[in-house]
C-alpha positions in Angstrom: 0.0 0.0 0.0 1.6 3.3 -1.2 1.3 6.1 1.4 1.3 8.9 -1.2 -0.4 11.6 1.0 1.8 13.9 3.0 0.6 16.5 5.5 -0.5 19.1 3.0 -2.5 16.7 0.9 -4.1 15.3 4.0 -5.1 18.8 5.3 -6.4 19.6 1.8 -8.6 16.6 2.0 -10.0 17.8 5.4 -10.5 21.4 4.3 -11.7 20.4 0.8 -14.3 18.0 2.2 -15.6 20.5 4.7 -15.9 23.4 2.3 -18.3 22.2 -0.4 -21.3 24.2 -1.6 -22.9 24.6 1.9 -21.0 27.7 3.0 -22.2 29.6 -0.2 -25.8 29.2 0.9 -25.4 28.9 4.7 -25.9 32.6 5.6 -29.5 32.4 4.3 -30.3 29.6 6.7 -28.7 31.5 9.6 -30.5 34.8 8.9 -33.5 33.7 11.0 -31.3 33.0 14.1 -29.5 36.4 14.1 -27.0 36.7 17.0 -27.8 33.2 18.2 -25.8 31.9 15.2 -22.7 33.7 16.5 -23.0 31.8 19.8 -24.0 28.7 18.0 -20.7 28.7 16.1 -18.8 28.6 19.4 -20.9 25.7 20.7 -20.7 23.7 17.5 -16.9 24.4 17.2 -16.3 23.1 20.7 -18.3 20.0 20.0 -16.7 19.0 16.8 -13.2 19.8 18.1 -13.9 17.5 21.0 -14.8 14.7 18.6 -11.8 15.5 16.4 -9.4 15.1 19.4 -10.9 11.7 20.2 -10.4 10.6 16.6 -6.8 11.8 16.7 -6.0 10.0 19.9 -7.5 6.7 18.6 -5.4 7.1 15.4 -2.3 7.6 17.5 -3.1 4.5 19.4 -3.6 2.4 16.2 -1.3 4.0 13.6 -1.2 0.9 11.3 -5.0 0.5 11.0 -6.5 1.5 7.6 -9.0 4.0 9.0 -10.9 5.2 12.0 -13.7 2.9 10.9 -11.6 -0.3 11.1 -10.4 0.9 14.5 -13.9 1.4 15.8 -15.0 -2.0 14.3 -12.2 -3.8 16.0 -13.2 -2.2 19.4 -17.0 -2.3 19.2 -17.3 -5.6 17.2 -17.9 -6.6 13.6 -21.7 -5.9 13.6 -21.5 -2.3 14.9 -18.5 -1.6 12.8 -20.2 -2.7 9.6 -23.4 -0.9 10.4 -21.6 2.4 11.0 -19.6 1.9 7.8 -22.7 1.0 5.7 -24.4 4.2 7.0 -21.4 6.3 6.1 -21.0 4.8 2.7 -24.6 5.4 1.8 -24.5 9.0 2.9 -21.5 9.4 0.6 -23.6 8.2 -2.3 -26.3 10.8 -1.6 -23.7 13.5 -1.0 -22.1 12.8 -4.3 -25.3 13.1 -6.2 -26.1 16.4 -4.5 -22.7 17.9 -5.0 -22.6 17.2 -8.7 -26.0 18.9 -9.0 -24.8 21.9 -6.9 -21.8 22.3 -9.2 -24.0 22.2 -12.3 -26.5 24.7 -10.8 -23.7 27.2 -10.1 -22.3 26.8 -13.6 -25.7 27.6 -15.0 -25.2 31.1 -13.6 -22.3 31.5 -16.0 -23.6 29.6 -19.0 -26.9 31.1 -20.3 -27.7 28.0 -22.3 -28.0 26.0 -19.0 -30.1 28.6 -17.1 -33.6 27.4 -18.1 -32.7 23.9 -19.1 -33.1 21.3 -16.3 -32.1 18.5 -18.7 -28.9 20.3 -19.6 -28.0 20.8 -15.9 -28.6 17.1 -15.2 -26.4 16.2 -18.1 -23.6 18.5 -16.9 -23.9 17.0 -13.4 -23.6 13.5 -14.8 -20.5 14.5 -16.8 -18.9 16.1 -13.7 -19.6 13.0 -11.6 -18.2 10.7 -14.3 -15.1 12.8 -14.8 -14.3 12.7 -11.1 -14.8 8.9 -11.0 -12.4 8.5 -13.9 -9.8 10.7 -12.1 -10.0 8.5 -8.9 -9.9 5.3 -10.9 -6.4 6.4 -12.0 -5.1 6.2 -8.4 -5.1 8.2 -5.2 -2.1 10.3 -6.1 -3.8 12.1 -9.0 -6.9 12.6 -6.9 -4.8 14.1 -4.1 -3.1 16.6 -6.4 -6.5 17.6 -7.7 -7.8 18.0 -4.2 -4.9 20.2 -3.2 -5.5 22.5 -6.3 -9.2 22.8 -5.8 -8.8 23.5 -2.1 -6.6 26.5 -2.8 -9.0 27.8 -5.4 -12.1 27.4 -3.3 -10.6 29.5 -0.5 -10.2 32.6 -2.7 -13.8 33.8 -2.7 -14.1 33.2 1.1 -10.9 35.2 1.7 -12.3 37.9 -0.6 -15.5 38.1 1.6 -13.4 38.4 4.7 -11.3 41.2 3.1 -14.5 43.1 2.2 -15.8 42.7 5.7 -12.5 44.0 7.1 -12.7 47.0 4.8 -16.3 47.7 5.8 -15.4 47.4 9.5 -12.7 50.0 9.1 -14.4 52.4 6.7 -18.1 52.0 7.5 -18.6 50.1 10.8 -22.3 51.2 10.9 -23.0 48.6 8.2 -22.9 45.9 10.8 -25.6 47.5 12.9 -28.2 47.9 10.1 -29.0 44.2 9.6 -31.6 44.3 12.4 -30.6 40.7 13.4 -32.6 39.0 16.0 -31.1 39.0 19.5 -29.6 35.9 21.1 -32.2 33.3 22.1 -31.4 30.3 24.3 -34.4 28.5 22.8 -33.0 28.8 19.3 -29.5 27.6 20.2 -30.3 23.9 19.8 -31.7 24.1 16.2 -28.9 26.6 15.3 -26.2 24.1 16.4 -28.1 21.5 14.4 -27.7 23.6 11.2 -24.1 24.5 11.9 -22.9 21.1 12.8 -23.7 19.7 9.4 -21.9 22.5 7.8 -18.8 21.1 9.5 -19.1 17.5 8.4 -16.0 16.1 6.7 -13.4 16.9 9.4 -12.9 13.1 9.9 -11.7 12.5 6.3 -8.0 12.3 7.1 -8.7 9.5 9.6 -10.8 7.6 7.0 -7.8 7.6 4.5 -5.1 6.9 7.2 -3.8 4.0 5.1 -2.8 6.5 2.4 -1.1 9.0 4.8 2.6 9.0 5.6 3.3 9.0 9.3 -0.4 8.7 10.1 -0.1 9.0 13.9 1.4 12.5 13.3 -0.1 13.8 10.0 -3.6 12.5 10.4 -3.9 14.2 13.8 -2.4 17.4 12.7 -4.5 17.5 9.5 -7.7 16.8 11.3 -7.3 19.4 14.1 -5.6 22.1 12.1 -7.9 21.7 9.1 -11.0 21.8 11.3 -9.7 24.9 13.2 -8.9 26.7 10.0 -12.3 26.0 8.5 -14.1 27.0 11.7 -12.3 30.4 11.6 -13.2 30.9 7.9 -16.8 29.9 8.4 -17.2 32.1 11.5 -15.8 35.1 9.8 -17.7 34.7 6.5 -21.1 33.8 7.9 -21.1 36.5 10.5 -19.9 39.1 8.1 -22.7 38.3 5.7 -25.4 37.9 8.3 -24.6 41.0 10.3 -24.0 43.3 7.3 -27.1 42.3 5.3 -30.7 43.2 6.2 -32.4 40.1 7.4 -35.4 40.5 5.0 -33.0 40.5 2.1 -30.8 37.7 3.3 -33.5 35.3 4.4 -34.3 32.9 1.6 -31.6 34.4 -0.7 -30.4 31.6 -3.1 -26.8 32.9 -3.3 -26.2 35.1 -0.2 -22.4 35.3 -0.6 -22.8 36.3 -4.3 -25.3 38.9 -3.2 -23.0 40.2 -0.5 -20.0 40.5 -2.9 -22.1 42.0 -5.6 -23.4 44.7 -3.3 -20.0 45.7 -2.0 -17.7 44.9 -4.9 -19.8 45.1 -8.1 -21.7 42.7 -10.3 -18.6 41.0 -11.6 -18.1 39.6 -8.1 -21.4 37.6 -8.2 -20.2 35.7 -11.4 -16.8 35.1 -9.8 -18.4 33.6 -6.7 -20.6 31.3 -8.8 -17.5 30.0 -10.6 -15.5 29.4 -7.4 -18.6 27.8 -5.8 -18.7 25.3 -8.6 -15.0 24.6 -8.1 -15.7 24.2 -4.4 -18.4 21.6 -5.0 -16.3 19.7 -7.5 -13.4 19.6 -5.1 -15.6 18.3 -2.3 -17.1 15.7 -4.7 -13.6 14.5 -5.4 -13.1 13.6 -1.8 -16.5 11.9 -1.6 -15.7 9.7 -4.6 -12.3 8.8 -3.2 -14.0 7.7 0.1 -16.5 5.6 -1.8 -13.7 3.2 -2.6 -11.4 3.8 0.4 -14.0 3.0 3.2 -14.8 -0.6 2.0 -11.2 -1.2 0.8 -9.8 -0.4 4.2 -12.3 -2.8 5.9 -11.3 -5.5 3.4 -7.6 -5.0 4.3 -8.5 -5.4 8.0 -10.6 -8.5 7.5 -13.9 -6.8 8.4 -15.3 -7.3 4.9 -14.7 -10.2 2.4 -12.3 -9.4 -0.5 -14.9 -9.7 -3.2 -16.5 -6.5 -2.0 -13.4 -4.4 -2.7 -10.6 -6.3 -4.4 -7.5 -4.0 -5.0 -7.2 -2.8 -8.6 -3.9 -2.3 -10.5 -3.8 1.2 -9.1 -4.3 0.0 -5.5 -7.8 1.3 -5.0 -11.2 -0.2 -4.1 -12.5 0.0 -7.7 -15.7 -2.1 -7.2 -17.3 0.0 -4.4 -16.1 3.2 -6.0 -17.9 2.3 -9.3 -21.0 1.0 -7.5 -21.3 4.2 -5.4 -20.7 6.5 -8.3 -23.2 4.6 -10.4 -25.9 4.9 -7.7 -25.1 8.6 -7.4 -25.3 9.1 -11.2 -28.6 7.3 -11.2 -30.0 9.7 -8.7 -28.7 12.6 -10.7 -30.3 11.3 -13.9 -33.7 10.8 -12.4 -33.7 14.0 -10.3 -35.5 15.9 -13.1 -38.8 14.3 -11.9 -40.6 14.3 -8.6 -39.5 10.7 -7.7 -35.9 11.7 -8.1 -36.4 14.8 -6.0 -37.9 12.7 -3.2 -35.0 10.3 -3.2 -32.5 13.1 -3.1 -34.4 14.7 -0.2 -34.5 11.4 1.7 -30.7 11.0 1.3 -30.0 14.5 2.4 -32.0 13.9 5.6 -30.5 10.5 6.2 -27.0 12.1 6.0 -27.9 14.1 9.1 -28.6 11.1 11.2 -25.9 8.8 9.7 -23.1 11.3 10.4 -24.2 11.7 14.1 -24.4 7.9 14.6 -20.9 7.7 13.0 -19.4 10.2 15.4 -21.2 8.7 18.4 -19.8 5.3 17.5 -16.3 6.6 17.5 -16.7 8.2 20.9 -18.2 5.0 22.3 -15.2 3.0 21.0 -12.9 5.5 22.8 -14.8 5.2 26.0 -14.6 1.4 25.8 -10.8 1.3 25.5 -10.2 4.3 27.9 -9.0 6.8 25.3 -9.9 10.4 26.3 -12.9 9.1 28.2 -14.0 12.6 29.5 -13.8 14.1 26.0 -15.4 11.0 24.4 -18.3 11.2 26.9 -18.7 14.9 26.1 -18.7 13.9 22.4 -21.5 11.4 22.9 -23.5 14.1 24.7 -22.9 16.6 21.9 -24.1 14.0 19.4 -27.3 13.4 21.3 -27.9 17.2 21.6 -27.4 17.7 17.8 -29.7 14.7 17.0 -32.3 16.2 19.3 -32.0 19.5 17.5 -32.6 17.9 14.1 -35.9 16.4 15.2 -37.3 12.8 15.6 -37.5 12.2 11.8 -33.7 12.1 11.4 -33.3 9.7 14.3 -35.9 7.3 12.9 -34.4 7.4 9.5 -31.0 6.7 10.9 -32.2 3.7 12.9 -34.0 2.3 9.8 -30.8 2.7 7.8 -28.8 0.8 10.5 -31.3 -2.0 10.5 -30.6 -2.4 6.7 -26.9 -2.5 7.5 -27.6 -5.2 10.2 -29.4 -7.4 7.7 -26.5 -7.1 5.2 -24.1 -8.1 7.9 -25.7 -11.5 8.2 -25.7 -12.0 4.5 -22.0 -11.1 4.1 -20.7 -13.5 6.8 -18.0 -13.2 9.4 -14.5 -11.8 9.5 -11.9 -13.0 7.1 -8.8 -12.2 9.3 -8.2 -11.9 13.0 -8.6 -8.5 14.6 -5.8 -6.0 14.1 -4.1 -7.8 11.3 -4.3 -5.2 8.6 -1.1 -4.9 6.6 1.1 -2.0 7.6 
């Protein structure tokens, strides 16, 4: 197994996975919360940093394991490990479909021929998804280089927003008092954290590709904690700048709030530029998702938690079969999303992502508690997961449980381990 990812590629995977299309529409969702969203960022940041620290310490304890999923599976047992991995893999499928559509929708702002043609946007989304799949089939090294490049590009519009906000703060500070934002409300803090937490998904990516990272006990931990902290700072600055400097009645429901903000304060050209970079951002995030579609099952095969026929290694050393299966399912969702059935399926997968991610993080924290790794922080992490799940409502919890039941049935169809625990090749 070639460990072709160094620290910078690993941190670009974290940052690139977290910054997708969400930040470009997030301020519209936060407008209704006003100053509560500012406090919510602090609460959500503490919660995810706690879980990130637990993930890091588990990785340090098991540096030769393929991923945090195989570590958790070895600790909790084969059935829980497979259920968590199944849930995570399926949410990757749904996320891949949505990201390809987000990229196509942003490109439609730049290409008039796509603006009123749903079928054209579907076709472009399918092409984007197919191209990223072909890139990843060529090996993880090329995918890593592409991830690093797109991560640098996607940061440009966000840094531009921060620069505009800094200029306004110095030249016209009164702008930030005209938004008429709602005051802080303790009752709104829980739903606010629910929204913000899922804007931060993806910080665990370096731990999921640990088998590709050189010196994982050092680089995975640094990439996870530093990447998450960096994105938290960027998100906090960008979202608060837009929310506090834009009248709530204009911001609430705006389809492209960051484009609106930059157009208002820097000219119409800025809106088009943001649309371009938002498409790049979504494509870069899609690259990480497609990579994980193969890496998650492939790592479990190497650890003996799945049989080899599920993810046999290709000539390029990747899990070709699950990567193609997951990309094919995502492409199918994209192709049928022009009708009401497709929209319902995509909506279902978006909602299931919420619950699946929370159960995934909770499972990691429970594994840490079981083996005595950062027990106080892991306990706090479980409590944070329960809080966020409560904030998303009972529907997400029920959907997550149903999904885990499907994974449990698949477990008995697949059979037992193929290797003793902890025997993954270094």
